[in-house]
C-alpha atoms as an extended CHARMM CRD file, in Angstrom:
* protein
*
       103  EXT
         1         1  UNK       CA            -18.7660000000       -7.6210000000      -36.7930000000  PROA      1               0.0000000000
         2         2  UNK       CA            -20.9570000000      -10.6740000000      -37.3560000000  PROA      2               0.0000000000
         3         3  UNK       CA            -20.4510000000      -14.2900000000      -36.4480000000  PROA      3               0.0000000000
         4         4  UNK       CA            -17.8940000000      -16.1910000000      -38.5310000000  PROA      4               0.0000000000
         5         5  UNK       CA            -19.6300000000      -19.3560000000      -39.7230000000  PROA      5               0.0000000000
         6         6  UNK       CA            -16.6610000000      -20.7680000000      -41.6460000000  PROA      6               0.0000000000
         7         7  UNK       CA            -14.3470000000      -23.0670000000      -39.7310000000  PROA      7               0.0000000000
         8         8  UNK       CA            -11.0250000000      -24.8060000000      -40.3460000000  PROA      8               0.0000000000
         9         9  UNK       CA            -11.1160000000      -27.7790000000      -42.7920000000  PROA      9               0.0000000000
        10        10  UNK       CA            -14.3850000000      -26.5820000000      -44.4220000000  PROA      10              0.0000000000
        11        11  UNK       CA            -14.6490000000      -26.7520000000      -48.2170000000  PROA      11              0.0000000000
        12        12  UNK       CA            -15.3530000000      -23.2270000000      -49.5220000000  PROA      12              0.0000000000
        13        13  UNK       CA            -15.7240000000      -21.3970000000      -52.8060000000  PROA      13              0.0000000000
        14        14  UNK       CA            -14.6570000000      -17.8070000000      -53.5110000000  PROA      14              0.0000000000
        15        15  UNK       CA            -17.7930000000      -15.8740000000      -54.5440000000  PROA      15              0.0000000000
        16        16  UNK       CA            -16.2720000000      -12.4240000000      -55.1620000000  PROA      16              0.0000000000
        17        17  UNK       CA            -12.9870000000      -10.7720000000      -56.0180000000  PROA      17              0.0000000000
        18        18  UNK       CA            -10.0000000000      -11.6420000000      -58.1530000000  PROA      18              0.0000000000
        19        19  UNK       CA            -10.1540000000      -15.3830000000      -57.3820000000  PROA      19              0.0000000000
        20        20  UNK       CA            -13.9160000000      -15.7870000000      -57.9150000000  PROA      20              0.0000000000
        21        21  UNK       CA            -14.8640000000      -19.3970000000      -58.6520000000  PROA      21              0.0000000000
        22        22  UNK       CA            -11.8180000000      -20.9360000000      -56.9540000000  PROA      22              0.0000000000
        23        23  UNK       CA            -12.4550000000      -23.7420000000      -54.4680000000  PROA      23              0.0000000000
        24        24  UNK       CA            -10.3370000000      -25.0670000000      -51.6350000000  PROA      24              0.0000000000
        25        25  UNK       CA            -10.1090000000      -26.1670000000      -48.0360000000  PROA      25              0.0000000000
        26        26  UNK       CA             -9.8350000000      -23.6280000000      -45.2030000000  PROA      26              0.0000000000
        27        27  UNK       CA             -6.3280000000      -23.8150000000      -43.7810000000  PROA      27              0.0000000000
        28        28  UNK       CA             -6.6180000000      -21.0890000000      -41.1170000000  PROA      28              0.0000000000
        29        29  UNK       CA             -9.2500000000      -18.5920000000      -39.9150000000  PROA      29              0.0000000000
        30        30  UNK       CA             -8.0500000000      -15.2400000000      -38.5670000000  PROA      30              0.0000000000
        31        31  UNK       CA            -11.0210000000      -14.1060000000      -36.4560000000  PROA      31              0.0000000000
        32        32  UNK       CA             -9.5350000000      -10.7570000000      -35.4240000000  PROA      32              0.0000000000
        33        33  UNK       CA             -9.1160000000       -9.7040000000      -39.0810000000  PROA      33              0.0000000000
        34        34  UNK       CA            -12.2370000000      -11.4790000000      -40.4950000000  PROA      34              0.0000000000
        35        35  UNK       CA            -10.0240000000      -13.3140000000      -42.9910000000  PROA      35              0.0000000000
        36        36  UNK       CA             -9.2480000000      -16.9150000000      -43.9010000000  PROA      36              0.0000000000
        37        37  UNK       CA             -6.4220000000      -18.6870000000      -45.7210000000  PROA      37              0.0000000000
        38        38  UNK       CA             -7.5820000000      -21.1760000000      -48.3630000000  PROA      38              0.0000000000
        39        39  UNK       CA             -5.2660000000      -23.8940000000      -49.6820000000  PROA      39              0.0000000000
        40        40  UNK       CA             -4.1140000000      -23.1490000000      -53.2390000000  PROA      40              0.0000000000
        41        41  UNK       CA             -6.0340000000      -19.8450000000      -53.5790000000  PROA      41              0.0000000000
        42        42  UNK       CA             -4.6220000000      -16.2710000000      -53.6220000000  PROA      42              0.0000000000
        43        43  UNK       CA             -0.9850000000      -17.3140000000      -53.9940000000  PROA      43              0.0000000000
        44        44  UNK       CA              1.4910000000      -14.5390000000      -53.1270000000  PROA      44              0.0000000000
        45        45  UNK       CA              5.2680000000      -14.3280000000      -53.4120000000  PROA      45              0.0000000000
        46        46  UNK       CA              7.1590000000      -13.5020000000      -50.2320000000  PROA      46              0.0000000000
        47        47  UNK       CA             10.8740000000      -12.7340000000      -49.9390000000  PROA      47              0.0000000000
        48        48  UNK       CA             12.4820000000      -14.9470000000      -47.2780000000  PROA      48              0.0000000000
        49        49  UNK       CA             15.7890000000      -14.2920000000      -45.5540000000  PROA      49              0.0000000000
        50        50  UNK       CA             18.1450000000      -17.2440000000      -45.1910000000  PROA      50              0.0000000000
        51        51  UNK       CA             17.3820000000      -19.2610000000      -42.0510000000  PROA      51              0.0000000000
        52        52  UNK       CA             17.9760000000      -22.7170000000      -40.5900000000  PROA      52              0.0000000000
        53        53  UNK       CA             14.8690000000      -24.1030000000      -42.3610000000  PROA      53              0.0000000000
        54        54  UNK       CA             15.6460000000      -22.2880000000      -45.6270000000  PROA      54              0.0000000000
        55        55  UNK       CA             19.4570000000      -21.8200000000      -45.8380000000  PROA      55              0.0000000000
        56        56  UNK       CA             19.3540000000      -20.2140000000      -49.3070000000  PROA      56              0.0000000000
        57        57  UNK       CA             16.4920000000      -17.7970000000      -48.7100000000  PROA      57              0.0000000000
        58        58  UNK       CA             14.8400000000      -16.5300000000      -51.8830000000  PROA      58              0.0000000000
        59        59  UNK       CA             11.2700000000      -16.0250000000      -53.0310000000  PROA      59              0.0000000000
        60        60  UNK       CA              8.6580000000      -18.2900000000      -51.4130000000  PROA      60              0.0000000000
        61        61  UNK       CA              5.1540000000      -18.7230000000      -52.8130000000  PROA      61              0.0000000000
        62        62  UNK       CA              2.3770000000      -19.1070000000      -50.2190000000  PROA      62              0.0000000000
        63        63  UNK       CA             -1.3390000000      -18.5170000000      -49.7160000000  PROA      63              0.0000000000
        64        64  UNK       CA             -2.5720000000      -15.0540000000      -48.7950000000  PROA      64              0.0000000000
        65        65  UNK       CA             -5.6750000000      -14.2740000000      -46.7100000000  PROA      65              0.0000000000
        66        66  UNK       CA             -9.1270000000      -13.6630000000      -48.2340000000  PROA      66              0.0000000000
        67        67  UNK       CA            -11.9210000000      -11.7550000000      -46.4890000000  PROA      67              0.0000000000
        68        68  UNK       CA            -14.6590000000      -13.9740000000      -45.0170000000  PROA      68              0.0000000000
        69        69  UNK       CA            -17.3740000000      -12.0370000000      -46.8860000000  PROA      69              0.0000000000
        70        70  UNK       CA            -15.8990000000      -13.2790000000      -50.1860000000  PROA      70              0.0000000000
        71        71  UNK       CA            -16.2280000000      -16.9510000000      -49.1980000000  PROA      71              0.0000000000
        72        72  UNK       CA            -19.1660000000      -19.3500000000      -49.1410000000  PROA      72              0.0000000000
        73        73  UNK       CA            -19.3990000000      -22.8730000000      -47.7820000000  PROA      73              0.0000000000
        74        74  UNK       CA            -20.0150000000      -25.5870000000      -50.3840000000  PROA      74              0.0000000000
        75        75  UNK       CA            -22.3840000000      -28.5390000000      -50.3530000000  PROA      75              0.0000000000
        76        76  UNK       CA            -21.2950000000      -32.0910000000      -51.2180000000  PROA      76              0.0000000000
        77        77  UNK       CA            -22.1740000000      -31.3180000000      -54.8730000000  PROA      77              0.0000000000
        78        78  UNK       CA            -19.9080000000      -28.2410000000      -54.8510000000  PROA      78              0.0000000000
        79        79  UNK       CA            -22.6340000000      -25.5580000000      -54.8260000000  PROA      79              0.0000000000
        80        80  UNK       CA            -22.3270000000      -22.4140000000      -52.6930000000  PROA      80              0.0000000000
        81        81  UNK       CA            -24.6400000000      -22.3530000000      -49.6850000000  PROA      81              0.0000000000
        82        82  UNK       CA            -25.3330000000      -20.3920000000      -46.5270000000  PROA      82              0.0000000000
        83        83  UNK       CA            -24.8860000000      -21.8930000000      -43.0620000000  PROA      83              0.0000000000
        84        84  UNK       CA            -27.5300000000      -22.3360000000      -40.3820000000  PROA      84              0.0000000000
        85        85  UNK       CA            -27.5420000000      -23.7900000000      -36.8920000000  PROA      85              0.0000000000
        86        86  UNK       CA            -30.0130000000      -26.1700000000      -35.2730000000  PROA      86              0.0000000000
        87        87  UNK       CA            -30.1790000000      -28.6650000000      -32.4420000000  PROA      87              0.0000000000
        88        88  UNK       CA            -30.1860000000      -32.3910000000      -33.1290000000  PROA      88              0.0000000000
        89        89  UNK       CA            -30.2810000000      -34.8500000000      -30.2190000000  PROA      89              0.0000000000
        90        90  UNK       CA            -29.2100000000      -32.1100000000      -27.8070000000  PROA      90              0.0000000000
        91        91  UNK       CA            -26.1800000000      -31.1100000000      -29.9230000000  PROA      91              0.0000000000
        92        92  UNK       CA            -25.8150000000      -27.8620000000      -31.8490000000  PROA      92              0.0000000000
        93        93  UNK       CA            -24.9510000000      -28.6510000000      -35.4970000000  PROA      93              0.0000000000
        94        94  UNK       CA            -24.2610000000      -26.5850000000      -38.6190000000  PROA      94              0.0000000000
        95        95  UNK       CA            -26.2890000000      -27.3100000000      -41.7410000000  PROA      95              0.0000000000
        96        96  UNK       CA            -26.2880000000      -26.1640000000      -45.3500000000  PROA      96              0.0000000000
        97        97  UNK       CA            -29.4050000000      -24.0770000000      -46.0020000000  PROA      97              0.0000000000
        98        98  UNK       CA            -29.5190000000      -25.0740000000      -49.6820000000  PROA      98              0.0000000000
        99        99  UNK       CA            -30.1710000000      -28.7840000000      -49.0970000000  PROA      99              0.0000000000
       100       100  UNK       CA            -30.5610000000      -29.1110000000      -45.2920000000  PROA      100             0.0000000000
       101       101  UNK       CA            -27.6130000000      -31.5160000000      -44.9300000000  PROA      101             0.0000000000
       102       102  UNK       CA            -25.4430000000      -31.3690000000      -41.8060000000  PROA      102             0.0000000000
       103       103  UNK       CA            -21.9830000000      -29.9470000000      -42.4550000000  PROA      103             0.0000000000
């Protein structure tokens, strides 16, 4: 299991699978499963029992997880890029390898 270089609130693009080409913001990263939930991508329908928050119950549509290997960070222009680490002024920062800009 490698290092997960995608973090919450990153802009990512799906590079493989059924939702290839979709873009969105990372909502949650599940490190133990190597998966992430992206806003508006991989929508699934889930049956919900009636509860205090949802008194009627019914079918709820929500985002499903996508494997980290199918995601790539995007640059400011929206291109897929890999992530690197370097030190700047004594701080460790992430940068986009495609154009060397700090993420």
